[in-house]
N, C-alpha and C positions, 0 to 999 in steps of 0.2 A: 309683875310678869311682861308688862311693859316694858319695862328695861330690860330686861332678856330679849323680848321680840324686837325692838329696837336695837339690841349690840348684833344682834344677829345678822338682821338686815345690814348697819354699817360695815359689821366683818363681809357682808356678802358683796357688798358694791366695792370695797378695796379690793377682793379677788377678780370679780368678772368686769370692771374698769380696765384693767392693764391686758388680759386677754380679749376682749373687745378691739381694744385699741393694736394690740396685735393683728387682730384680725381682717382688720381694715386697712392694715401696712402690707400684709400681702396681697391683698385684693388689688391693691394699686399697684404693686409690684407687677402682680401678673398683667395687669392692666397692660402698665409698660412694657414689659415681658412682648406682649402681642404685638405692639404700636412698634417695636424694635425691630420685631419680625416683617411686619407688613415694608417697615421702610428700607428695608435691607435689596429689595428687587430697583433701588433707584438707578444703583452706580452710581451713589454722588450722597452727597450733602441732603440731612432730614434732618430739618427741627420742626418740633412739635410743643406746643401748651394746650392744657384740656382744663375748664374750672367749672365745678357745677358755683352758681354764682350765689346763690343763696345760702350755703354752706362755706365756701371757699376750697373746698377738699378739691385736690390739682393734682396732675398726672403730667410729667416733664420727658421730653428728649431733646436733648443738645439745647432747651429751651433759651441760653442763657448768649449763644452765639450770633453771631450775627449773619440776614441773608440780605441779598438783595429784595427790594419792597418791589421795583417794576408797579404795574397798576396800583395794587392796594395802596399806594400811598396818595392817593386820589381820595380816598375813605379820610386821613385826617386834615387833608386840603378844604375838603365841602365840612369837618366839623369845623373846623376852625371862622370857614364864611360863615355857617350858620351863626355863631357865637356873635361876629358882628354884626349879622341881623340882628339878634335880641342886643344888642348895644344901641340898636339904631344909627351906627355908621353906614350899614349895608341895608338895601332892601329888598322882598322875593320877585317884585315887580320892577324895580330899577330896571331900564336898557343899555346895553352895554354893547357898544358896536366891537365887531369882532372882524380886524383886517386880513388879508391874504397870505401876507408875510409871516403872520402870528399860530397858521397852521402849522400842525407835524410834516414829516417829510412823507413821501408815500412810502407804502411799505408800513408807516404805522398808522394805527388802525384813530380813526376819524372821520365816524358817521357825516359831522358837518362840513368837514370839506370836501366832504364827498358830494353832497346834496347843495352847498352854497359853493360853488369854488372860487367865488369873485372876492367873497365876504358875507357880513351877512350881521344884523341887528339883534341879538337874542337878550330876554331878559335872565338875569342869575338866576331864577328857579326854573327855566329853559336848561341854562350852562347846569347846574350841579342833577339835575336828570341826564342831560346826555354825559356828564362827569364818570357817573358814581352809578345810574344802572347801566349806559352803554358802554362806560369804558372810553369816552374820547379823550385822546392827548389833547386835541387843538383845545377842547371846552376848559378842562383839567389848565391846562399853562394860560389861559385869559381868567380863570377862576384865580389863578393863583398870584395872579398880575393883582388885580382888584384886589385882594385879602393884604394886599403890600409884602407879597414875595416871602420866600424862605424862611427870612428872618422874624416876620410877623407869623407863621407857620405854627416854627419853634417856640415862639415865646407863648402862643396858648400851649403848646404841649408839656412845657416847663410848669405853665400855671396847673396842669393836671396833675404834674407831678412823674410827667413821664420822659421820661430822659434817653430809652433806647429806642427810639423811634426817629429817624433822621431825613427831615426833607430839605437837599439841599439844592437841586436843579430842576429845571426845567423838563417837559417833556421831551422838547428839541433839541435840549441839549443833550438829552439820554439818547436818544436816535442818532447823535453822530458822531460816539465814540463807542465802545461796548465799556470799556472801563468806567464810564461815567454811573453807570448803574449802581453798582458796587458801595459810591458815595451817598446813596441812597437805602439805607436799611435797614431791619428791626429785627430784633432780638422776639422769639416767637412770646417769654414772659411778659417784655412790651406791647407787645401789639394784642393780647390777650386785655392787658390792665387799662388799653385803650378800648375798649370791647366794653371793658366792667363799667367804667368810665360811661360810656352813651348809653349803657344800662340802664345804670344809676341819675343820668341825668345830671351830670356835676357837669357845670357852668355852659346848661343850653337847653332852653327853656322845654317844656312838654309838647309844644307845638311843632318848635323844631326839630325836639328829639324824634319823633310821630314822622315828621316827614323824613329823615335821613335814611329810618328805618322801614320806610314804606320805600324810600327808592335801592336801599339794598335786599328786598323782600322781591321786589319784582323785577332785579337784573334778569337778563335774559342768555347772560355767560357763567360760563363754567358750570352747566347742569351737570356734568359726571363728573367734578369733584365733589366737595361737601357732603351736595342734596343726591350725587348718584344713587348712593345705597341702601339712603334711609329711607324709611316708609311712605309711600305716597301722600300729600297733604300736610306732610311736616314742614311746620313755617322754619324757614333757614334765612335771616340777612346777613347777607355775605358781601364780601367784596373780594375778587378775583384779581392774579398778577399774571402776565406772562412775557417772557422774553423770545427772541431768535435762540439760533444755536449756531455756534462759532465749532467749527472743527471736531463735529461731534458730540459735544458739549452744549447742553441746555441750560443757560443761566438760571433760569427759576420759573417754576410752575408751582403759583402759591394761590391759597382761599386761605379766608380767617370769615369768622362770623359768630354769629349767638341764634346757638337751638333751642328752640321748643319743646321740651318733652313733655310724654302725655299726661302727665301730672301739673303741668304749668307750670314746675321752675322749668328754667337755662341752662343750659352750657355753653362757655364762651371756647371755642378754639380756633388755633391759628396752627396752618401746616406750609410749611417751606421747602420745598423741592428746589436746591442749585447746587450749578455745575455736574447734570445729571446727565449719562449715556444711555440712559431706557427711553424708548421711546416716545410716544406723546400720550397711547392708550395707557402704558403701563405707568407713567406717572402719575395720571390723572385716577386711576383704577386705585393706585394706592393713598390716596388722599381719601379720596370713597371708601375703600375698608378702614382707615383709620378712623374717620367720623361714624361708621357704621357699631365700630367695635365700641366707643365712646359710649355711643348713644345705648347699645345694649347693656352697656355697666350703668350707666345712670338712671337707667329704666327699669333694672330688675327690681326685685322686690325688696330688698332690703335698702332700698333707698327710699 
């Protein structure tokens, strides 16, 4: 009798498992189709990658293509800086002199430049807050200098196994030439891989991981992007990136982040909108819609 029951269960599992896998595949394809429908409003290129970090289930739209990072690249610069703090090569309390010549040009975002036009001395922790939370271009360039430049940041990313996020230039250099921003790029897949590394605390102490997440949660930028349509109180640790517009094309409207679901699980998401003819409201709304349908999918009972 026990043999017959066991045999029945085995046959049941063999037949039900493929159907479950197929159903999951159809559901993910449905999610991808919804994302593609949202992306069509951009009148440009859109790249998306989202992953439920606890299971690895993911969805992608042009996830392997390259998109200009703009200020999103302050996130890997911040990670690399904090890694050096963990190694004892830098200290959060360490004071750094910021001279006037390091300021990004007028028109590029820099609260430090606006508040201290003649220069200022700040701690590395202050510079991290300005760069990551307030997206200050001058602060980012100073951190990049202190961290050892683009080569050092890229070495850190390679240690993490990330090869699709490229930090090549300073904010000042990006501000001088529109084409330079395309040298500093990421694929949505690699952006999510970097977020996953942060969530797991790879090459980063628990204290500095918590600090970086706090800075990303508290940022006032991009309130109408990933966070725009999510339920009130949803925790989103994110970093935005925004370019100017040339001849009717906006080069980058980005937001990447880690979203906490009601059940305590997390999904990482990267949305890059590039070379878009749509207005700012439309670009931000499509990012918000993509985040919301992804949140709805992984908040549903089957997950």
